[in-house]
N, C-alpha and C positions, 0 to 999 in steps of 0.2 A: 848083431852084437848089441848088448844092453847099454843103455845111456849111463854114464856116471851120474851118482846123485849131486844135485846142486849144493855146493858149499857157500855160504855167506862169507863176508869179510870178518876175519877174526881179529881180536885185539889183544894186547898184552894184558895180563892181570892188574899190573900197576896201573895202567890207563883206566881199567874198569873201576878200580877203587877210587881213583881220582874223580872220576865221572860221578860216582856214587856220592862221594863226599859233597860235591858241588850242588847235586840235586837235592840232598838232604838239607844243605843250608838255605837253599833259595826260598822255601816257604817261611823259615824262620826270619830271614831278611825282610821278606814282604810283611810279615805279621809284626815285625819290630817297627817298621816304618809307619804302619797303620796306627799302632799304639801310640808312637810319638805325636802322630797327628791328632788322634783323639785326646790325649792328654793336653795337647796345645790348646785344642778348642775348649776343653773343660777349664784349663787356666784362664782363658779368654773370658769365658762366661763367669767364672769366680771373681775376676778382676772386675767385670762390669757390675756383678751383684754388690761387691765391696764398695765400689764407687757410689752405687745407688744407696746403699745404707749410709754411707758418709753423708750424701746430699740430703736424706731425710733427717738424720740427726742435726745437721746444720740448719735445715729449715725450721725445726722446732727451736733451736737456739735463737735464730733470727727473730722468730715469732715472739719469743720471751723478751728479746731486747725491745722490740717494737710495743709489746704490751706494757713494758716499764714506762715508756714515754706516754702512752695512752693513759696508764694510771696516774702518773704525775699531772698530766693536764686535767684529768677528771677530778682529782683532789683539788686543783688550783680553781676549777670551775664552781666548787662548792663554797667559795668565799662569800661572806654576806654582801659585800660589795657588788659582785657579779649578779647575785640572786636579786639584789634590789635594783639592778640596772644602772648602777652608779659607774659609768665607763671610766670617768677621771679617777676615782678611787681605786677601781680595779687595775688601772694602769700601774699604779705605784706597787701594788701588790704582785702584779705579774712580772715587773722589772726586778723586784727582789728574787722571786722564784726562779726567773730565768737565769739570773747570776749564780745560783746555786746548782745549776746544771751545766757543768763544764763542756758537754758535748752539745749544747744548743747555742746556736748563732742569735737566737731571739724569739720572742713570743708575738704573734699577730692576733688581733681581734678583728673580725670583719662581720657585718651586718647580714641580713637575709638577702639584700640586693647584691652582696659581693664587695661592697665598698669597705675598705680598710679603715677602721676606726682609730687604730694605734698600732705601733710596733715599738717594742721595748728597746731596741737599739737606736732609737732616734727620740727626740724630746716629743712630748704629748702636744698633738695639734700640728706637728711638722708634716710637710707634703709627703705623700708616701708614693712609691713608684708602682706601676702596674704589677698585678700579681703574676709570678712566673708559671703557676699552674692553677688557673681559675677552675678547670674541669673538676679537680679532686674537691674543691670547696662546694661546688654545685651538687657533687655526689653525696658529700656529707650532709647537707642540707635535705637531699632527697631521701637518702637511706636512713637517715636519723640514727646513725652509728658511727664509730670511728673509722676514719679512711687515711690511707697512706698514699700520698701523691707520687708523682714521678720526680727522679732526681734531676736537677737543674743547676746551672750557674748563675749566681746573682751579679748584679754590677760590679762587684768587687772581684769577680772571678772565681769565688769560692763555691765548690759544689755543696748541696744540701739537699735534703729530703723533708717535705713537709708533712707532719702528723697532725690530722686535724680531727676535732670532735665537735659535734653540734651541742649547742646549750640553749636553754630557754631561761629568761629571768622570771621573777615573780609576776611580772606584767604581761607575760605571754609573748615576749618579743624574742625571736630567734636570732642567734649568733653563731659564729664558728670560731673557735678558738684553735689556733695553731701553734706548733713548735716546729722551728726550722732545725733540723738535727744534722750535724755533720756526719758523713759517712765513716768518720773514724771508728765510731763505736761499733758499726757493723763489721769494720775491717778487723777488729780485735777479736771478733767471734771466729774470723778465719785463722787468726794468728795463733789462737789457742789450740787449733787442730794439730799443729806440728806435723803438717802433711810432708811426704817425701819431696825431695828437691826438684824432681822432674815432673811432678804433678802440678795442677793448676786448679784453684778454686775461685769461683765467681759467683757474686749474688747479684741477681737481676731485679729490677722493679717491674711492676705490673705492666708498663709500657714497653718493655724489652730494652731498657737501658741499664748500664753496668753502674751498680751502686759501690761494690767493693770487689777487689781482685787480689789474689796472692802475688801476683807479678805485675809490674808496670802499673801500678794503682793510678799515679799522677797523670800517666800518658792517656789512660783509656776510660777514666771514670767519666760518667754522663754519656759516653758514646753507645750507640745501639749495638746489639749482638750480631754475630756474623751470619750471612745468609744461610750457611751450612747448619748452624744451630737452630735458627728459626724453622728451616725445613724439618729437622729431626722432630722439634717440639710440635709442629703441626701434624706429622706422621703419627706420632706415638701418643698424644694426649698429655694428661697431667704429669705422667712419670715415664721414663724410658731410658734407652742407652743405644749407642751407635757411634759410627766414625763421624768425626766433624773436622773442621780446621779452626784454629785459634786465630786471634787477631794478629799474631806474629807470623801466621801462614804455615804453622806446623800441624802435621797429621796427629790427631789424637783420638783415643777412644773416650767417649763422653757420656756420662750419666747425669741426669737431671730430676729434680722433683719440684713440682708447682703446687704442692699441697698446703702452703701458706695461707692462713686466713686473710691475710692481706694482698694475695694475688702475686706475691713474689715467687721467684725461681732461684734455687741453688744449684750450681753446675759444679761438678768435679769431674777432671778428666787426667789421663795419663797417656804419655807418648805411645803411639802404636808400634813404632820401631822397637820398643823394648820387648813388646810381646812376640814380634817377629823374630827378633833376635834369639829368644830362647828355643823357638822351633828349629832355626837352622842350625844353632849349637847342638841340639839333640840329634838332628840328622847327621851331622859331621861326626860326632862322637860315635854314633851307632854305626856308621859306615866304616870308620877306623877299626871298630871292634870286629866287624864281620870280616874285613880284608885280613886283619891278623889271624882270625880263627880260620880263615880259609888257607892261608899259608901254612899254618901249623897242621892242619889236616892232610894237606898235600905231602907235607914232609912225612907225617906218620904213615900216610898210604904207601909212600915209596919203601919206607923202612920195613912194614909189615909185608909187603908184597915179595921183599927179597927173602924173608924168613919163609913165608908159604912156599915160594918157587923152590928154595932150597930142601924144604921137606919133600915136595913133590919129586925132586930129582934123586933123593935117597930112595923113595918108594919105586921110582922107576928103575933104579939100578938093582934094587932087591928083586923087582919083577923080572927083569932081564936075567938076573942070576938064576931065579927059579926055572925060568924057560929053558935056560941052557944046561940045567940039571946040576949046577953048582951050589955050593953051600950058600944059604941066605943069610946074609949079614945085614940086619935092619939097623941103620945108625940111630943114635939116640936122637929122637925128634924133640925139638925145643918147644914145639907146639903140642901140648898135653893138657889133659883135663885139670891136673893140678896147677899147670901154668895158667890156664884160664881161670881157675878159681883164685891163684894169687893176684892176677890182674883184677879179677872181680872184687876182691877184697880191698885191693888199693884204690879201686874206683869208688867203693863204698866208703872207704875212709875219706877220700877226697870230697865225696857228696855230703858226708856227715860235717866235715870241716866247714864246707859253704853253708850248710844248714845252721850250724851253730853260730857262724858270724851273722847270719841273716837274723837269727833269733836274738842275739845281742843287739843288733841295730833296732829290731822291732821293740825290744825291752827299753832301750834308751829313747826311742821315739815315744814310747807310752809314758815314761816317766816325764819327758818334756810336755807331753800333753796334759798329764795331771798337773804339772806344776803351772802352765798355763791357765788351766781351768781354775786352780785356787787363786792365781793372780787375777783372773776375770772375776771371780766371785768377790774378792776384796775390793776390786775396782768398782764393782756394781754397788757394794755397800757404802763405799765412800761417796760415789756418785749419788745414791739416794740420800745420804746424810746432808750432803751440799745442797742437793736440789731441795730438799725440805727446808733447809735453812734459807735458801734464796727466795723460795715461794712464801715462807712465813714472813720474812722481813717486811715486805710491803704492806702485809695484812695488819701489822702491828700499828702503825700510825692510823690506818682506816678505822680499825676498832676503837682506838683512843679517841679519835674525833667523834665517832658515834656515841661513845660514853659520855663525851663533854656535852654533845647535843642533848642526850637524854638527861643529863643532870640539869641542864639549863631549862629543859622541857618547853620548848617553843611549840605552842598548839598548832601553828600553821604547818609545821613538818612532821607531825607525828606519823602520819601515813607513809611519807617518804622515808622516814628513819626506820620504820617497821620493815619496809621493802629492803632497804639496804642492810638491815641487821639480818634478815631471812638469807639474802644472798651472800653476805659475807660468812654467815654461818655454813651455808651450803659449800662455799669455795674452801672453808678450812676442813670441811669433812672430806672434800675431794682430794685435798693435799694429803690427809691422814690415811686415805685409801690407797692413793698412789704409793706410799711408803710401805705399805703392808698389802699387796695386791693378793697374796696367797689366802687372805681371810675368806674371799668370796669362794675360791675353789675348795677350801677346806671346811667350810660351813662355820667359821668362827666370826661371823658378823656381830658387831657389838652396837646395839641401838640405846639412843638416848629418849626414852619415852617420856612423855608429858601430855596433857591435855591439849588438843589442837582443833581448830575449826577446819574439818576435811573440805568443807564447801570453799572455804576461802582458799586453802591450798591448792584445790584443783583449778579454780579460776586463775590463780597466779601462774601455775604450770602451764595452761593452755595459752594464756596471754604471752609467755615468753617464747611461744613458737610461731612467730609471724609468718605469713605466707601460706600456711597450711589450711586445707578445707575442713575444718573442724567446727562442728555445731555443739553448743554447749547448753545442758539443761540441769542446773543445780539449784536446790531450794535454799531456804534459810539456814543459819548455822547448823552444821552437823558435827557434834563434838566425839571425837575418839581418843583413845589413849595411844599415841603414836610418835614415830620419829618423822618430822617434817621433811627433811632431806631424802630419807629412804622412800616415803610415799610418793615424792615427787619423782624419784628414780623409777618407781613401779609405773607410773602413769606415763612417763617419758618412754620406758622401754616398750610399753603397749602401743603407744602411738607411733613409734619408730616401726615397730613389726607391722603395724597396719600399713604404713607408707611404703615399706619395702615390698610388700605383697600386693601392691597394685591398687590400693584403696584411693579413690578420688573424692569420697565425701564420707568422713569419719565422724562419728557422734560420740559425745561423752556425756553421761548421764550420772546422777547421783540420787538415791533413794534412801530415806530413812524409814525403817520399820520399828517405830517406838514400841509396839507391843512385844515384838520378838527381841528388841534391843540389838538390832543389826543395822548396819549401813552397807549398802550395796553400791559400788562404783562400776559402771558398765561402759565398755569401749566397744562400739559396733562399726564395722567398716564393711565396704562394698567390694573388697579385694577377691583374690582368686579362690577363697574357701579352702576347706579341708575335708578329706574323707574320714572314714571311721578309724582307719588303721593310723593315720596321722594324729588324730585327736587323742588316742590312747597313749601317745609317746610324746606329745609337744612340749610337756614340761621336763623331760629328762635332759641332763646336761649333755651337751655335745651333739645332741640328736638333731638332725636337719632333715629337710623335705627331700624326696628323691631327687635325682640329678636334673630332670627336666624342669623341676620347679625351682630348686634351690640355687643351681649354679649361677643364674643371672641375678640373684638377690645377695649372694655372699653372706657373710656373717659365720660366726664360729658355734652358733647353737647354744649360747650361754644366757641369752637376754631373758627368755621366758623361765629358765631354770632359777635365775636370780630372783625374778619376780615372785616365784612360788616360795623361795626361801624367806624373803623379806616378810612376805605376808603371813607365812607360818610363824615367823618370830613375833609378829603382832598379834597372835592368837586368832587369826583369820583364815580364810580358805580362798582359793582361786579356782575358776573352772572355765573351759573353753567349749564352745558350741559352733556347729556350722551345719547348714542344709545340704552341703555338698561342693564339689568343684565348682568354681564360678559363681557361688551365691554368698560370698562374704563370710566373715567370722565375727563371733562375739565372745568377749571376755568379761566374767564377773568376778569382782574382787569384793569379799564380804568381810566386814570388821565389825568387832563388838562396839556399840555406843558406850559412852561415859558421861558423867555429869560435866556441865559447863563450869569452868573455874571461876572463882570470885574475880570481880573487876579490879584490875590493877590500877593504881594511880601513878601518876608520872612526878611524884615528889621527889625532891633531890634526896639522895641517900644521905643518912647521917654520917657525920665525919667520925673518926676514931675518938674514943673517950679523952685521949690526951694527945695533942699534936706531937709530931716527931721531927726530928731534923734528918731529912733524907738526901742521900747522894745517888743520883741517877747517872749511869754511865753506858752510853750507847754511841757507836760511831754512826748510826742512821740518825741525821739530824732531825728528819720529821718524827721518827719514832721517839726520840728522846724528848723532843719538845711536847708531842701529844701526852706522853706518860707524866711529864713534869706538870703540865697544865691540870691533868685529872687530879694528881696528888695535891696540888695548891688549892684546888676548888674542895678537896676534901679537908682542908684545914691545916695541912702540913707545910713546913718550911722545906723548900726543895733547891738543891744545887745541881747543875748538870755539867758533865764532862763528857767528852767525846773521843778520849784516848786514856790509856792507863797512866801516862805521866800527869795529864790534867787531873785524873782522879786521885792520884797520890798527893797533889799539891792541895786540891780542894779538900781531901779528908784532914789534912793537917790544919787548915785554917777554918773548916766548917764544923769540925768534930760531930760527924753525923752518929745517930744511932741506929740507922738503917742505911744499908747500901744495896741498891738494885743494879746488877752488874750484866751487861751483855758478855757473851763468851768470845765472839769472834771480834776482837779489837785490833786496830792496825799495827800498834807496837808491842803488845804483850797480850796473850789470851787471858780470858777472865779467870781461869783456874789459878794461874800465877799471881794475878792481881788480888784474888780473894786470900791467898795465903799471906801476901805483904800487908793487906789491911788487918788480917786477924792478928798478925805479928804486931803491927802498930797500935791497934785499938783494944785487942784482948777479946774476951768472951762477951764483953757488954755489946759489942757491935752485931747487929743481926744482919746476916748475908742472904741475899735471894739472887739466884740466877734467873735472867730472863732472856732466853735464847731461841733462835730457830731451829737449833739442834735438839731433837725431842725423842731420840731413841733411848731405850732403857739403859744402854751403855753410858750414854750421856749423863743420865740421872744419876747413875752410880758414881760416875766420875766427878759430878758436882758434889755428892755427898762426901767423897774422899777428900776433896779440896777444901772442905770446911763449910760449904753452904748449909744454911738452915731450911732452905727451900728452893725448889727448881720449879719454874714456870715456863712453859712453852708458848712462844709467840703464836697468834697475837693474845695478849693477855686481857681478859675481861675486866670489867669493874669489880666483879666479885673476886677475882684472883689478886687485884690490888689491895682490896680491903683485907683479904686474907694476909697478904704479905706484910702489911702495916699493923695487924692486930698486936697489941701489946702482949698478949698471951701467947708465947711461943708455940704452945700446943695446937694453936689454929691451924697450922699446916705441919704435917709430919715432916722432919728433916729430910732432904732429897726427895720429896714427893713432887709432882707436877699436877 
């Protein structure tokens, strides 16, 4: 007797459909959880990147604040009393200058042995307490540059940071001039960021002590950073991000940047719990969605199985009737092609509705992104305008003081004045480039060509790079028609290129071929060298060496392209040569020679043919004083005001024929003040705008406000002579 076939366990149709639904949803559930995890990790990395960007921006802002204190000290150090070694006389000057700085607790002067000669917050000759930070004083003497010391509390319990610069009087005696700066100035840099309430920003000095903090400033100022943050900084180097603990014991995600020129560190963090909460909320929401979807699918499976079973029962009855020889009556089956088509169309309609809703959301997101991009562009333009104004403002009194010294023509300081003039001009050019960086990429560089001694330019450029192994071989004066700042940029780019690619002994040579009328500047290094393929493309923009060479050197591949563009604009050429890998490189810059200019005398410029009554309005006290001094030395009668209200009062009593106005005044902008003065004195009053805002839109706005001339800070002596010229055609209205 044959064995019956083995039959496995059977399941009802509805159970099979429910099981199929669950199996289909399982991969989607796992994929969704993985997607939420990836999105959470991406959000965490973006948060760290945003914190690091904030720290970098704050580091630049902190450097700018410290630079302003260094600049104020440097200006103070140039006083004749200090240069003459008159400590008692310089004490009176320093005391007055310290009172003009509300963020300074005082000014100290120490000699080369570290002994304090005076402090402005005590009478001259009074006993002085021991220095709170003698190490920074010794570093300033040893490094011959500005140094910012560590934050500490004085005897009065007030926290302060010493900013020190080394100076040497005319007798060769070394001193250190220090400003004791309150941390409030740095704290305001943090407050301007308007950071979220749950975030924390801190600024740390070079010794690892807290200078400013967005929370609990009074409690934690001068305290050392937490061990967790110190460990993170040791691990990552100059910049990095990771988990740490705050002074209050909170777990946070921290980003920091230690790229400050003064060794300071900016720290920004946000609570870690906030990032975790987003992940768990996403998981909970997705789990709820999966559960609801599964319940709906099970219900639909039961409903559909009943329909299918009913159709099968009708077919079974029809088959039984056929087998019995009865008439076959097939009941109307609800599951038909048209029914499936109808349901397919309904599903397609639902799918289309979902797609339309998604498209609308995407369009709304795109419009939001475009609006944010427009707002970001506007914010960038406003930031560049303010940045240009803030950078130009301190240059204005420096240029004015240099002009005063040039007019007095003290023979012993001619060389120093020439150096300062060259560096101030270079700094002004850098500010202009910062406000229009696209000129380099678009090939719209503008040069100011004049006869210059290339040998002297090369010597000064190399001397400005201490600590580099550079040998120099330059002849007697070699005159070319060139732009001093741009040629310094060419040499600096070549020297920087040599240093990045492993040079330990770089040589700079200059040769003049009088017969050919050419000067050749050569930079030879002993670095990694170049092969023929690299030599053929080395001057192309954005081109970099292969990975095994370039990744450790960094750079964007623009330095040598900029060199070629600048040299081309000078009517010269540049070429590169190398004997191969490991055999160093050589760059030759060839420029046409020109005739040496006539010797210029240092005579005082002649004053205007007829003295004017001039009103100078500027809220920058140093800038106003310097401009007024120059104008008085030129033979004019000058009144000074530091606000619009003072200017209107002075105009009524002084009856000026010329008004030189700053635009950014504390109580009223210069445009409104110009309209009031024009209404008060009519067209007989000549109006000149002197402002740090120097974009084309600012010039046009000044013209619309009634100004006859627009000058951008820092104004030179030629600018002031043009402004005071009796002939109004000396400067086109609205020009700069």
